[in-house]
N, C-alpha and C positions, 0 to 999 in steps of 0.2 A: 881740465882734462890733462891727463898725463901724456907724455910723448909715447909711452908704451901702448896705450890703448889702440891706436891704429894698427900697430904691429901685431898685437894680440888678436884683433879682429881678423887680420889676414891669416894668422896661424889657425884660428878657429875655422875659417873658411876652408883652409887646406885640410884640416882634420876631417871636416865634413866630406870633402871630395874624396879623400883617401878612404873613409869609411864606406862610402857608396861603391868605390872601385873594388875594395876588398870583398864586399858583399857579392858583387857581380862576379868577380873572379872565383870565389868559393863555389859558385853554382854553375859556372860556365859549361863544364863538360859532363855534368850529371844528368841522369834521366830517371824517370820512374820513381820507384821507392827511395832510391839514393837521393834524388833531388828533393823529394818531399821531406825526408828526415833532415837533410842539411839545411834546407830553406827555413824551416821553423826555427832552428837554433841560430842560424845566421841572421834572420830577421829580428829575433829578440836581442841579439848582440848589437845589431845596427841601431835599433830603436833606443837602446840604452845609451849608446854613444851619442846619438843625435840629441837625446834629452839632456845629456851633460853639456853639450855645446850650446844648446838653447838656454840652459840655465846660466851658463857663464856669460852669454851675450846679454841676458836680462840683467845680470849683476852690473855689467859694464854700463848698460844704458841707464840704470838707476843711479850709478855713481857719476855719470857724465852730465854736467850742466847743459841745459838746452841752449842752443845758439839763438841769439835773438837780438 
């Protein structure tokens, strides 16, 4: 395991938290039709970002030898 892996996992966790916060912030003051339109686009963007984070985590897990 490289020394960068724990740092990168922390960075990925922060990216995930930031993505959820931005999603929430983008919708906070919207109502009705404005909310519906913004929510669909924001949700798609959030899901893409979360998928990227999950993929990178999976890569790290595949490259990291199991402790044992």
